[in-house]
N, CA and C of each residue as an Amber inpcrd file, in Angstrom:
protein
   687
   4.6240000   6.8160000  35.6840000   4.1110000   6.1650000  34.4640000
   3.7170000   7.2190000  33.4320000   4.0040000   6.9340000  32.1760000
   3.6210000   7.8250000  31.0950000   2.1000000   7.9090000  31.0270000
   1.5430000   9.1120000  31.2330000   0.0820000   9.2590000  31.2700000
  -0.5630000   8.8720000  29.9480000   0.1200000   9.2110000  28.8340000
  -0.4670000   8.8800000  27.5370000  -0.5390000   7.3770000  27.3440000
   0.5150000   6.6470000  27.8200000   0.5100000   5.1890000  27.7100000
  -0.5540000   4.5900000  28.6020000  -0.6870000   5.1470000  29.8080000
  -1.6930000   4.6470000  30.7360000  -3.0880000   4.8290000  30.1740000
  -3.3290000   5.9510000  29.5440000  -4.6720000   6.2380000  29.0390000
  -5.0650000   5.2970000  27.9200000  -4.0930000   4.8040000  27.1770000
  -4.4020000   3.8870000  26.0760000  -4.9060000   2.5520000  26.5880000
  -4.6140000   2.2450000  27.8380000  -5.0620000   0.9800000  28.4130000
  -6.3990000   1.1000000  29.1190000  -6.9910000   2.2600000  29.0860000
  -8.2620000   2.4750000  29.7630000  -9.4010000   2.5100000  28.7510000
 -10.4790000   1.8310000  29.0760000 -11.6540000   1.8350000  28.2240000
 -12.5630000   2.9850000  28.6350000 -13.0430000   3.7110000  27.6640000
 -13.9840000   4.7950000  27.9030000 -15.3930000   4.2000000  27.9220000
 -16.0220000   4.2170000  29.0820000 -17.3360000   3.5840000  29.2160000
 -18.4750000   4.5970000  29.0780000 -18.2150000   5.7190000  28.4650000
 -19.2710000   6.7120000  28.2760000 -20.3490000   6.1460000  27.3620000
 -21.5200000   6.7380000  27.4410000 -22.6330000   6.2610000  26.6210000
 -22.3100000   6.3830000  25.1410000 -21.5650000   7.4360000  24.7570000
 -21.2010000   7.6160000  23.3610000 -20.3130000   6.4700000  22.8880000
 -19.3780000   6.0710000  23.7250000 -18.4900000   4.9660000  23.3910000
 -19.2720000   3.6680000  23.2310000 -20.1840000   3.4130000  24.1430000
 -20.9840000   2.1900000  24.0660000 -21.8460000   2.1740000  22.8020000
 -22.3820000   3.3330000  22.4570000 -23.1900000   3.4350000  21.2470000
 -22.3480000   3.1280000  20.0190000 -21.1370000   3.6550000  19.9840000
 -20.2390000   3.4320000  18.8500000 -19.8700000   1.9540000  18.7390000
 -19.6000000   1.3220000  19.8710000 -19.2610000  -0.0980000  19.8540000
 -20.4290000  -0.9350000  19.3530000 -21.6420000  -0.6100000  19.7930000
 -22.8250000  -1.3400000  19.3250000 -22.9710000  -1.2000000  17.8150000
 -22.7210000  -0.0110000  17.2950000 -22.8490000   0.2250000  15.8590000
 -21.7720000  -0.5350000  15.0860000 -20.5500000  -0.5450000  15.5910000
 -19.4720000  -1.2970000  14.9450000 -19.8270000  -2.7760000  14.8720000
 -20.2930000  -3.3210000  15.9790000 -20.6510000  -4.7430000  16.0130000
 -21.8130000  -5.0470000  15.0750000 -22.7650000  -4.1580000  15.0180000
 -23.9240000  -4.3340000  14.1360000 -23.4770000  -4.3920000  12.6740000
 -22.6020000  -3.4730000  12.2930000 -22.1410000  -3.4210000  10.9080000
 -21.2470000  -4.6090000  10.5640000 -20.4180000  -5.0220000  11.4990000
 -19.6020000  -6.2150000  11.2730000 -20.4800000  -7.4480000  11.0640000
 -21.5090000  -7.5800000  11.8840000 -22.4000000  -8.7330000  11.7680000
 -23.1240000  -8.7340000  10.4270000 -23.5550000  -7.5680000   9.9840000
 -24.2550000  -7.4710000   8.7060000 -23.3330000  -7.8170000   7.5330000
 -22.0770000  -7.4090000   7.6420000 -21.1220000  -7.6270000   6.5480000
 -20.6240000  -9.0730000   6.5000000 -20.4270000  -9.6770000   7.6660000
 -19.8150000 -10.9990000   7.7290000 -20.7530000 -12.0150000   8.3750000
 -21.9590000 -12.0820000   7.8580000 -23.0090000 -12.9360000   8.4170000
 -22.5940000 -14.3990000   8.4740000 -21.8830000 -14.8610000   7.4660000
 -21.5310000 -16.2760000   7.3720000 -20.1340000 -16.5760000   7.9020000
 -19.5230000 -15.6420000   8.5940000 -18.1480000 -15.8340000   9.0590000
 -18.0410000 -17.0140000  10.0220000 -17.0360000 -17.8270000   9.7990000
 -16.7680000 -18.9630000  10.6760000 -15.2870000 -19.2930000  10.5710000
 -14.8090000 -20.2680000  11.3140000 -13.4010000 -20.6130000  11.2210000
 -13.0680000 -21.0850000   9.8090000 -11.8940000 -20.7220000   9.3370000
 -11.4750000 -21.1320000   7.9990000 -10.5380000 -22.3360000   8.0430000
 -10.3820000 -22.9160000   9.2290000  -9.6410000 -24.1680000   9.3540000
 -10.5870000 -25.3380000   9.0900000 -10.1240000 -26.3180000   8.3420000
 -10.9360000 -27.5000000   8.0530000 -10.7430000 -28.5430000   9.1600000
 -11.8380000 -29.0860000   9.6670000 -11.7600000 -30.1200000  10.7030000
 -13.1020000 -30.8430000  10.7750000 -13.0840000 -32.0340000  11.3640000
 -14.3290000 -32.7950000  11.5110000 -14.6190000 -33.1780000  12.9600000
 -13.6680000 -32.9280000  13.8570000 -13.8790000 -33.2530000  15.2710000
 -12.9580000 -32.3880000  16.1290000 -13.1610000 -32.3510000  17.4400000
 -12.3540000 -31.4880000  18.3030000 -10.8520000 -31.7460000  18.2340000
 -10.4510000 -33.0130000  18.1120000  -9.0250000 -33.3100000  18.0390000
  -8.4040000 -32.7170000  16.7800000  -9.0780000 -32.8550000  15.6610000
  -8.5590000 -32.2840000  14.4200000  -8.4520000 -30.7660000  14.5210000
  -9.4380000 -30.1220000  15.1420000  -9.3720000 -28.6750000  15.2830000
  -8.2240000 -28.2730000  16.2010000  -8.0280000 -29.0210000  17.2770000
  -6.9350000 -28.7370000  18.1930000  -5.5960000 -28.8030000  17.4690000
  -5.3720000 -29.8550000  16.7250000  -4.1150000 -30.0120000  15.9910000
  -3.9740000 -28.9190000  14.9310000  -5.0440000 -28.6650000  14.1950000
  -4.9970000 -27.6470000  13.1420000  -4.6760000 -26.2660000  13.7150000
  -5.2310000 -25.9680000  14.8850000  -4.9850000 -24.6560000  15.4960000
  -3.5520000 -24.5410000  15.9910000  -3.0010000 -25.6300000  16.5140000
  -1.5870000 -25.6300000  16.8860000  -0.7240000 -25.3890000  15.6500000
  -1.0640000 -26.0300000  14.5580000  -0.3020000 -25.8640000  13.3160000
  -0.4330000 -24.4530000  12.7520000  -1.5530000 -23.7990000  13.0270000
  -1.8300000 -22.4810000  12.4440000  -1.0340000 -21.3530000  13.0970000
  -0.3370000 -21.6320000  14.1910000   0.4760000 -20.5970000  14.8310000
   1.5570000 -20.1340000  13.8600000   1.5470000 -18.8420000  13.5420000
   2.4880000 -18.2460000  12.6000000   2.4900000 -18.9660000  11.2510000
   1.3110000 -19.3840000  10.8610000   1.1140000 -20.0240000   9.5610000
  -0.3030000 -19.6870000   9.1050000  -0.5360000 -19.6580000   7.8140000
  -1.8670000 -19.3310000   7.3200000  -2.8040000 -20.5360000   7.4140000
  -4.0850000 -20.2480000   7.5810000  -5.0850000 -21.3250000   7.5870000
  -5.0610000 -22.0730000   6.2590000  -4.8300000 -21.3410000   5.1940000
  -4.8060000 -21.9730000   3.8670000  -3.7230000 -23.0450000   3.7910000
  -2.5480000 -22.7340000   4.3120000  -1.4630000 -23.7140000   4.2760000
  -1.7630000 -24.8970000   5.1800000  -2.3160000 -24.6110000   6.3480000
  -2.6800000 -25.7000000   7.2670000  -3.6870000 -26.6270000   6.5960000
  -4.6560000 -26.0540000   5.8870000  -5.6800000 -26.8600000   5.2210000
  -5.1240000 -27.7110000   4.0800000  -3.9540000 -27.3440000   3.5870000
  -3.3030000 -28.1730000   2.5710000  -2.6580000 -29.4090000   3.2040000
  -2.2390000 -29.2590000   4.4520000  -1.4920000 -30.3130000   5.1370000
  -2.4010000 -31.2990000   5.8640000  -3.4430000 -30.7870000   6.5040000
  -4.2080000 -31.6350000   7.4280000  -5.0320000 -32.7610000   6.7940000
  -5.5650000 -32.6350000   5.5790000  -6.3250000 -33.7790000   5.0480000
  -5.4990000 -35.0670000   4.9990000  -4.3050000 -34.9810000   4.4600000
  -3.4430000 -36.1580000   4.3970000  -2.9640000 -36.5930000   5.7730000
  -2.6820000 -35.6050000   6.6210000  -2.2190000 -35.9030000   7.9750000
  -3.2650000 -36.6790000   8.7550000  -4.5180000 -36.2290000   8.6850000
  -5.5740000 -36.8790000   9.4650000  -6.0100000 -38.2090000   8.8660000
  -5.7920000 -38.3980000   7.5820000  -6.0700000 -39.7230000   7.0020000
  -5.0850000 -40.7490000   7.5480000  -3.8360000 -40.3440000   7.6860000
  -2.8010000 -41.2500000   8.2020000  -2.8840000 -41.4400000   9.7090000
  -3.1650000 -40.3270000  10.4040000  -3.1240000 -40.3420000  11.8730000
  -4.3960000 -39.6590000  12.3940000  -5.5040000 -40.3730000  12.4180000
  -6.8030000 -39.7530000  12.6870000  -7.0920000 -39.3690000  14.1250000
  -6.3080000 -39.8440000  15.0730000  -6.6300000 -39.5420000  16.4690000
  -5.3880000 -39.4540000  17.3310000  -5.5750000 -39.1780000  18.6170000
  -4.4280000 -39.0330000  19.5130000  -3.5890000 -40.2970000  19.6450000
  -4.1930000 -41.4710000  19.5470000  -3.4230000 -42.7120000  19.6600000
  -2.4100000 -42.8260000  18.5290000  -2.8470000 -42.4920000  17.3200000
  -1.9560000 -42.5700000  16.1610000  -0.8700000 -41.4860000  16.2270000
  -1.2500000 -40.2890000  16.6520000  -0.2840000 -39.1880000  16.7620000
   0.7340000 -39.4820000  17.8660000   0.2720000 -40.0240000  18.9620000
   1.1470000 -40.2830000  20.1070000   2.2160000 -41.3220000  19.7880000
   1.9490000 -42.1710000  18.8160000   2.8950000 -43.2320000  18.4650000
   4.0310000 -42.7550000  17.5640000   3.9140000 -41.5290000  17.0730000
   4.9180000 -40.9920000  16.1580000   6.1280000 -40.4470000  16.9020000
   7.2380000 -40.3530000  16.1930000   8.3840000 -39.6130000  16.6950000
   8.2780000 -38.1840000  16.1680000   8.9230000 -37.2290000  16.8230000
   8.9050000 -35.8550000  16.3080000   9.4250000 -35.7650000  14.8700000
  10.3740000 -36.6090000  14.5300000  10.9270000 -36.5950000  13.1770000
   9.8850000 -37.0660000  12.1600000   9.1420000 -38.0960000  12.5210000
   8.1130000 -38.6090000  11.6120000   7.0130000 -37.5850000  11.3880000
   6.5410000 -36.9890000  12.4670000   5.4840000 -35.9900000  12.3300000
   6.0160000 -34.7250000  11.6550000   7.2650000 -34.3900000  11.9490000
   7.8580000 -33.1970000  11.3450000   7.8530000 -33.2410000   9.8290000
   8.0520000 -34.4180000   9.2590000   8.0300000 -34.5490000   7.8010000
   6.6480000 -34.2350000   7.2310000   5.6200000 -34.5320000   8.0080000
   4.2410000 -34.3130000   7.5470000   3.8370000 -32.8380000   7.6240000
   4.3840000 -32.1230000   8.6030000   3.9200000 -30.7480000   8.8580000
   4.9920000 -29.7020000   8.5740000   6.0430000 -30.1190000   7.8950000
   7.1930000 -29.2420000   7.6430000   6.7790000 -27.8860000   7.0670000
   5.8510000 -27.9010000   6.1230000   5.4860000 -26.6750000   5.4150000
   4.6920000 -25.6870000   6.2660000   4.2960000 -26.0850000   7.4660000
   3.5560000 -25.1820000   8.3540000   4.4860000 -24.3190000   9.2180000
   5.7890000 -24.5690000   9.1160000   6.7330000 -23.7720000   9.8760000
   6.8570000 -24.2210000  11.3270000   8.0110000 -23.9320000  11.9290000
   8.2720000 -24.2960000  13.3230000   7.8920000 -25.7530000  13.5800000
   8.1940000 -26.6000000  12.6000000   7.7000000 -27.9780000  12.6320000
   8.2810000 -28.7990000  13.7730000   9.5010000 -28.4820000  14.1970000
  10.0950000 -29.2580000  15.2910000   9.3360000 -29.0440000  16.6000000
   9.0830000 -27.7740000  16.9070000   8.3330000 -27.4640000  18.1290000
   6.9010000 -27.9690000  18.0360000   6.2600000 -27.7470000  16.8990000
   4.8730000 -28.1760000  16.7340000   4.7580000 -29.6950000  16.8060000
   5.7180000 -30.4080000  16.2430000   5.6920000 -31.8720000  16.2950000
   5.7530000 -32.3650000  17.7320000   6.6950000 -31.8180000  18.4950000
   6.8190000 -32.2320000  19.8920000   5.5410000 -31.9340000  20.6680000
   4.9860000 -30.7410000  20.4500000   3.7780000 -30.3540000  21.1810000
   2.5810000 -31.2270000  20.8320000   2.4000000 -31.5170000  19.5600000
   1.2580000 -32.3370000  19.1380000   1.3790000 -33.7540000  19.6900000
   2.5740000 -34.2990000  19.6580000   2.7800000 -35.6540000  20.1790000
   2.5620000 -35.6940000  21.6890000   3.1390000 -34.7460000  22.4060000
   2.9710000 -34.7180000  23.8600000   1.5230000 -34.4390000  24.2470000
   0.8780000 -33.5700000  23.5100000  -0.5390000 -33.3040000  23.7660000
  -1.3600000 -34.5670000  23.5350000  -1.0810000 -35.2960000  22.4810000
  -1.8040000 -36.5420000  22.1900000  -1.6100000 -37.5510000  23.3130000
  -0.4050000 -37.6380000  23.8170000  -0.1340000 -38.5800000  24.9150000
  -0.8790000 -38.1750000  26.1830000  -0.9300000 -36.8810000  26.4580000
  -1.6630000 -36.4110000  27.6380000  -3.1610000 -36.6460000  27.4920000
  -3.6760000 -36.4470000  26.2890000  -5.1010000 -36.7090000  26.0650000
  -5.4320000 -38.1630000  26.3680000  -4.5530000 -39.0570000  25.9710000
  -4.7710000 -40.4770000  26.2240000  -4.6320000 -40.8080000  27.7080000
  -3.6430000 -40.2140000  28.3480000  -3.3590000 -40.5470000  29.7500000
  -4.3170000 -39.8950000  30.7360000  -4.7340000 -38.6570000  30.4370000
  -5.5110000 -37.8880000  31.4060000  -6.9860000 -37.7020000  31.0370000
  -7.3240000 -37.8070000  29.7660000  -8.6870000 -37.4520000  29.3460000
  -9.3640000 -38.5320000  28.5040000  -8.8700000 -39.7480000  28.6180000
  -9.5100000 -40.8380000  27.8940000  -9.4920000 -40.6700000  26.3940000
  -8.5100000 -39.9310000  25.8880000  -8.3920000 -39.7220000  24.4490000
  -9.2970000 -38.6380000  23.9040000 -10.0140000 -37.9370000  24.8040000
 -10.9290000 -36.8810000  24.3860000 -10.3210000 -35.5010000  24.6480000
 -10.6780000 -34.5510000  23.8280000 -10.2270000 -33.1720000  24.0240000
 -11.0820000 -32.5370000  25.1140000 -10.4690000 -31.9830000  26.1610000
 -11.2620000 -31.3510000  27.2190000 -11.9310000 -30.0700000  26.7210000
 -12.9500000 -29.6210000  27.4590000 -13.7490000 -28.4850000  27.0060000
 -13.5080000 -27.1970000  27.7860000 -12.6510000 -27.2250000  28.8070000
 -12.4750000 -26.0360000  29.6510000 -11.0860000 -25.4340000  29.4670000
 -10.9810000 -24.1420000  29.7660000  -9.7530000 -23.3900000  29.5690000
  -8.5770000 -23.9700000  30.3520000  -8.7940000 -24.2770000  31.6200000
  -7.6980000 -24.7560000  32.4670000  -7.0900000 -26.0520000  31.9270000
  -7.9540000 -26.9880000  31.5530000  -7.4580000 -28.2680000  31.0410000
  -6.7770000 -28.0990000  29.6940000  -7.3740000 -27.3150000  28.8260000
  -6.8070000 -27.1200000  27.4930000  -5.4330000 -26.4490000  27.5710000
  -5.3090000 -25.4100000  28.3780000  -4.0380000 -24.6910000  28.4430000
  -2.9660000 -25.4580000  29.2090000  -3.3320000 -26.5960000  29.8020000
  -2.3230000 -27.4500000  30.4330000  -1.6400000 -28.3390000  29.3970000
  -2.1690000 -28.3670000  28.1770000  -1.6080000 -29.1900000  27.1150000
  -0.4550000 -28.4610000  26.4240000   0.6060000 -29.1520000  26.0590000
   1.7490000 -28.5120000  25.3870000   1.3340000 -27.8260000  24.0860000
   1.7680000 -26.5910000  23.9200000   1.4830000 -25.8610000  22.6930000
   0.1170000 -25.2160000  22.6460000  -0.6280000 -25.2950000  23.7490000
  -1.9890000 -24.7380000  23.7730000  -2.0390000 -23.5470000  24.7280000
  -2.1580000 -22.3580000  24.1640000  -2.3400000 -21.1510000  24.9550000
  -3.8000000 -20.7320000  24.9530000  -4.0680000 -19.5570000  25.4670000
  -5.4590000 -19.0930000  25.5600000  -6.1150000 -18.9670000  24.1830000
  -5.3600000 -18.5070000  23.1960000  -5.9620000 -18.3460000  21.8740000
  -6.4290000 -19.6820000  21.3220000  -5.5420000 -20.6710000  21.3480000
  -5.8930000 -21.9940000  20.8390000  -7.0480000 -22.6000000  21.6330000
  -6.9980000 -22.4500000  22.9530000  -8.0660000 -22.9850000  23.7980000
  -9.4050000 -22.3350000  23.4590000  -9.4010000 -21.0250000  23.2720000
 -10.6460000 -20.3310000  22.9390000 -11.1880000 -20.7490000  21.5780000
 -10.2990000 -20.9710000  20.6220000 -10.7330000 -21.4470000  19.3030000
 -11.4280000 -22.7970000  19.4300000 -10.8360000 -23.6930000  20.1980000
 -11.4010000 -25.0340000  20.3610000 -12.7210000 -24.9730000  21.1330000
 -12.7380000 -24.2360000  22.2380000 -13.9740000 -24.1440000  23.0320000
 -15.1150000 -23.5640000  22.2080000 -14.7980000 -22.5410000  21.4270000
 -15.8280000 -21.8610000  20.6510000 -16.3390000 -22.7090000  19.4960000
 -15.4190000 -23.1900000  18.6760000 -15.8110000 -23.8620000  17.4350000
 -16.1510000 -25.3290000  17.6130000 -15.4300000 -26.0230000  18.4780000
 -15.6700000 -27.4570000  18.6390000 -16.7750000 -27.7480000  19.6410000
 -16.9220000 -26.8680000  20.6470000 -17.8650000 -27.1530000  21.7280000
 -18.9710000 -26.1090000  21.8740000 -18.9840000 -25.1120000  21.0050000
 -20.0620000 -24.1320000  21.0120000 -20.1170000 -23.2420000  22.2340000
 -18.9770000 -23.0300000  22.8840000 -18.9450000 -22.1770000  24.0730000
 -18.6420000 -20.7350000  23.6860000 -19.0950000 -19.8170000  24.5120000
 -18.8280000 -18.4020000  24.2720000 -17.3680000 -18.1100000  24.6140000
 -16.6060000 -17.6820000  23.6200000 -15.1850000 -17.4180000  23.8340000
 -14.6700000 -16.4690000  22.7610000 -13.6620000 -15.6990000  23.1110000
 -13.0240000 -14.7900000  22.1590000 -11.5480000 -15.1480000  22.0590000
 -11.1540000 -15.6660000  20.9210000  -9.7470000 -15.9930000  20.6850000
  -9.0720000 -14.7830000  20.0500000  -8.0430000 -14.2740000  20.6940000
  -7.3620000 -13.0780000  20.1900000  -6.0890000 -13.4920000  19.4540000
  -6.1920000 -13.5430000  18.1410000  -5.0060000 -13.7690000  17.3160000
  -4.5000000 -12.4130000  16.8240000  -3.5660000 -12.4160000  15.8910000
  -2.9930000 -11.1470000  15.4240000  -4.0400000 -10.2620000  14.7610000
  -4.9840000 -10.8720000  14.0370000  -6.0260000 -10.0840000  13.3740000
  -6.9710000  -9.4470000  14.3950000  -7.4280000 -10.2440000  15.3340000
  -8.3600000  -9.7310000  16.3470000  -7.6890000  -8.6390000  17.1780000
  -6.4480000  -8.8560000  17.5520000  -5.7130000  -7.8590000  18.3250000
  -5.6060000  -6.5480000  17.5560000  -5.1740000  -6.6270000  16.3210000
  -4.9700000  -5.4180000  15.5040000  -6.2880000  -4.6940000  15.2360000
  -7.2720000  -5.4180000  14.7510000  -8.5260000  -4.7850000  14.3260000
  -9.3060000  -4.2180000  15.5020000  -9.3920000  -4.9700000  16.5960000
 -10.1800000  -4.4940000  17.7360000  -9.5680000  -3.2410000  18.3540000
  -8.2530000  -3.1680000  18.3830000  -7.6110000  -1.9740000  18.9300000
  -7.6620000  -0.8040000  17.9650000  -7.6210000  -1.0650000  16.6900000
  -7.7720000   0.0210000  15.7210000  -9.1860000   0.6030000  15.7580000
 -10.1580000  -0.2780000  15.8170000 -11.5460000   0.1900000  15.7950000
 -11.9470000   0.8910000  17.0860000 -11.3180000   0.5070000  18.1870000
 -11.7060000   1.0670000  19.4760000 -12.5760000   0.1340000  20.2920000
 -12.6640000  -1.1310000  19.8600000 -13.3740000  -2.1270000  20.6690000
 -12.5480000  -2.4970000  21.8950000 -11.2470000  -2.2410000  21.8000000
 -10.3300000  -2.4270000  22.9230000  -9.2880000  -1.3230000  22.8410000
  -8.5730000  -1.1360000  23.9350000  -7.4800000  -0.1570000  23.9680000
  -6.3780000  -0.7460000  24.8390000  -5.7120000  -1.7530000  24.3110000
  -4.7300000  -2.5000000  25.1000000  -3.4670000  -2.7080000  24.2940000
  -2.3780000  -2.9490000  25.0010000  -1.0940000  -3.1490000  24.3400000
  -0.6360000  -4.6040000  24.3680000  -1.4980000  -5.4850000  24.8310000
  -1.1610000  -6.9060000  24.8440000  -2.4280000  -7.7220000  24.6120000
  -2.2120000  -8.9910000  24.2800000  -3.3090000  -9.8830000  23.9030000
  -4.2590000 -10.1550000  25.0590000  -3.7230000 -10.3940000  26.2550000
  -4.5750000 -10.7510000  27.3830000  -5.5280000  -9.6210000  27.7390000
  -5.0280000  -8.3910000  27.8070000  -5.9100000  -7.2730000  28.1340000
  -6.8920000  -6.9770000  27.0150000  -6.4690000  -7.2320000  25.7800000
  -7.4090000  -7.0920000  24.6640000  -8.5640000  -8.0700000  24.8300000
  -8.2470000  -9.3100000  25.1760000  -9.2950000 -10.3140000  25.3910000
 -10.2390000  -9.8850000  26.5090000  -9.6810000  -9.4240000  27.6160000
 -10.5040000  -9.0030000  28.7510000 -11.4280000  -7.8540000  28.3710000
 -10.8910000  -6.8800000  27.6420000 -11.6940000  -5.7220000  27.2680000
 -12.7700000  -6.0790000  26.2510000 -12.4590000  -6.9690000  25.3280000
 -13.4680000  -7.4220000  24.3770000 -14.5990000  -8.1600000  25.0950000
 -14.2530000  -8.9320000  26.1050000 -15.2670000  -9.6420000  26.8810000
 -16.1690000  -8.6570000  27.6280000 -15.6350000  -7.5070000  27.9960000
 -16.4350000  -6.4850000  28.6770000 -17.2840000  -5.6840000  27.6950000
 -16.7550000  -5.4800000  26.4930000 -17.4180000  -4.5920000  25.5380000
 -18.3720000  -5.2860000  24.5690000 -18.2710000  -6.5970000  24.4660000
 -19.1140000  -7.3480000  23.5370000 -20.0410000  -8.2620000  24.3280000
 -21.3310000  -8.2790000  24.0130000 -22.2520000  -9.1900000  24.7050000
 -21.7470000 -10.6340000  24.6260000 -21.8530000 -11.3560000  25.7210000
 -21.2880000 -12.7020000  25.8010000 -21.7990000 -13.6120000  24.6970000
 -23.0710000 -13.4900000  24.3540000 -23.6150000 -14.3840000  23.3260000
 -23.1150000 -14.0470000  21.9240000 -22.3070000 -12.9850000  21.8130000
 -21.7300000 -12.6020000  20.5240000 -20.2140000 -12.7870000  20.4910000
 -19.6280000 -13.2600000  21.5860000 -18.1660000 -13.3800000  21.6430000
 -17.6130000 -14.2010000  20.4830000 -18.1290000 -15.3870000  20.3090000
 -17.5890000 -16.2910000  19.2880000 -17.7820000 -15.7340000  17.8870000
 -18.9520000 -15.1820000  17.6310000 -19.2110000 -14.6040000  16.3150000
 -18.3110000 -13.4020000  16.0590000 -18.1740000 -12.5460000  17.0660000
 -17.3530000 -11.3460000  16.9090000 -15.9040000 -11.7030000  16.6050000
 -15.4330000 -12.7670000  17.1990000 -14.0830000 -13.2520000  16.9110000
 -13.9160000 -13.4790000  15.4100000 -14.8870000 -14.1250000  14.7850000
 -14.8090000 -14.4020000  13.3520000 -14.9930000 -13.1340000  12.5290000
 -15.8720000 -12.2370000  12.9540000 -16.0510000 -10.9800000  12.2200000
 -14.7400000 -10.2050000  12.1530000 -14.0560000 -10.1260000  13.2780000
 -12.8150000  -9.3540000  13.3470000 -11.7140000  -9.9990000  12.5070000
 -11.6600000 -11.3290000  12.4960000 -10.6790000 -12.0120000  11.6550000
 -10.9690000 -11.7460000  10.1770000 -12.2150000 -11.8820000   9.7830000
 -12.5770000 -11.6310000   8.3890000 -12.2250000 -10.2070000   7.9940000
 -12.5410000  -9.2640000   8.8610000 -12.2690000  -7.8610000   8.5460000
 -10.7570000  -7.6180000   8.4460000  -9.9970000  -8.2620000   9.3230000
  -8.5510000  -8.1050000   9.2990000  -7.9150000  -8.6910000   8.0510000
  -8.4650000  -9.7800000   7.5570000  -7.9020000 -10.4250000   6.3710000
  -8.3310000  -9.7490000   5.0780000  -9.4980000  -9.1550000   5.0920000
 -10.0500000  -8.6090000   3.8570000  -9.9060000  -7.0960000   3.7240000
  -9.9230000  -6.3790000   4.8320000  -9.9330000  -4.9090000   4.7700000
  -8.8420000  -4.2960000   5.6480000  -8.8880000  -4.5860000   6.9190000
  -8.0150000  -3.9210000   7.8970000  -6.6970000  -4.6790000   8.0300000
  -5.9430000  -4.7290000   6.9450000  -4.7040000  -5.4940000   6.9060000
  -3.6040000  -4.7960000   7.7010000  -2.5940000  -5.5550000   8.0540000
  -1.5620000  -5.0480000   8.9590000  -0.8180000  -3.8550000   8.3820000
  -0.2960000  -3.9830000   7.1880000   0.5640000  -2.9430000   6.6440000
  -0.1890000  -1.8950000   5.8390000  -1.1770000  -2.3260000   5.0790000
  -1.9070000  -1.3780000   4.2410000  -3.4150000  -1.5670000   4.4050000
  -3.9590000  -1.0900000   5.5180000  -5.4170000  -1.2040000   5.7020000
  -6.1420000  -0.3830000   4.6380000  -7.2060000  -0.9640000   4.1020000
  -7.9700000  -0.2950000   3.0430000  -9.0060000   0.6410000   3.6650000
  -8.5190000   1.6640000   4.3490000  -9.4130000   2.5750000   5.0780000
 -10.3890000   3.2880000   4.1410000  -9.9300000   3.5980000   2.9490000
 -10.7660000   4.3500000   2.0070000 -12.0460000   3.6140000   1.6640000
 -11.9590000   2.2920000   1.5990000 -13.1320000   1.4980000   1.2200000
 -13.7420000   0.7350000   2.3960000 -13.3710000   1.1030000   3.6140000
 -13.8620000   0.4050000   4.7900000 -15.2250000   0.9340000   5.2300000
 -16.1640000   0.0440000   5.4450000 -17.5160000   0.4430000   5.8560000
 -17.5650000   0.9080000   7.3110000 -16.4570000   0.7890000   8.0130000
 -16.3880000   1.2460000   9.4050000 -15.5570000   2.5200000   9.5560000
 -15.1780000   3.1030000   8.4530000 -14.2820000   4.2570000   8.4780000
 -14.7790000   5.3730000   9.3930000 -16.0700000   5.6490000   9.3470000
 -16.6240000   6.7710000  10.1210000 -16.6470000   6.4960000  11.6190000
 -16.4540000   5.2300000  12.0060000 -16.4860000   4.8600000  13.4190000
 -15.1120000   4.4900000  13.9690000 -14.1270000   4.4130000  13.1080000
 -12.8350000   3.8410000  13.4550000 -11.9140000   4.8330000  14.1490000
 -11.4320000   4.4450000  15.3160000 -10.5100000   5.3080000  16.0600000
  -9.2070000   5.4900000  15.2960000  -8.7100000   4.4220000  14.7080000
  -7.4600000   4.4550000  13.9510000  -7.5280000   5.4730000  12.8190000
  -8.6320000   5.4730000  12.1020000  -8.8270000   6.3970000  10.9890000
  -9.0500000   7.8210000  11.4830000  -9.8910000   7.9650000  12.4710000
 -10.2730000   9.2980000  12.9070000  -9.2210000  10.0080000  13.7460000
  -8.2620000   9.2320000  14.2900000  -7.1690000   9.8630000  15.0110000
  -5.9720000  10.1250000  14.1060000  -6.1420000   9.8340000  12.7960000
  -5.1190000  10.1750000  11.8230000  -3.9770000   9.1920000  11.7430000
  -4.0800000   8.0330000  12.4090000  -2.9730000   7.0740000  12.3670000
  -2.8650000   6.4030000  11.0170000  -3.9880000   6.2680000  10.3070000
  -3.9570000   5.5840000   9.0160000  -3.0480000   6.2990000   8.0410000
  -2.9900000   7.6200000   8.1110000  -2.1820000   8.3850000   7.1790000
  -0.7020000   8.2300000   7.4450000  -0.3580000   7.6620000   8.6150000
   1.0500000   7.4950000   8.9710000   1.6420000   6.2030000   8.4300000
   0.8090000   5.2990000   7.9110000   1.3100000   4.0040000   7.4070000
   2.1230000   4.1750000   6.1380000
């Protein structure tokens, strides 16, 4: 195995590393005190559907679609009665509408058949639903049910690995390492801090390192990777 690749997957648990992580989290919390999900919803089912729609789509676009969608089809019973073609017309602008339509309809039918029309609150049940992976499940558990969870989307993955809160090459290990490095009672909040930072400062192609309040703590910046973009 390539030693350099192996080392990137290892977390440094030295006291200096822990101190740096605490400082990063402190500064993120101070900067993004009001951070919360930017998806609009009024109940767990709406959040579940909105999060499925948000895959490879912006929250802003999803929020344009869901008000009208939920007025027409407010619950799993109404969604389950649709054909993929009917639902596809409603969510076309969110992308991958054929797959998302099938998943939302099948998920709605399962909710009715297995859960009395209610969205379950645990990871195992949620991820058994079509179109629901760990990220979507964590979003629902955290925001709809107030459970401690870290949803790793593209922003969380990128920002946490750049900052040094994680050192992983895949989403699952990033989630595991964040759960080890962040106090459990801060998991849900930290998820939102990292998303906000990724959207506003630490962008994928052109991170604004020069104006970043975490520059002095950032592994990405201090290892010279920022200059390579």
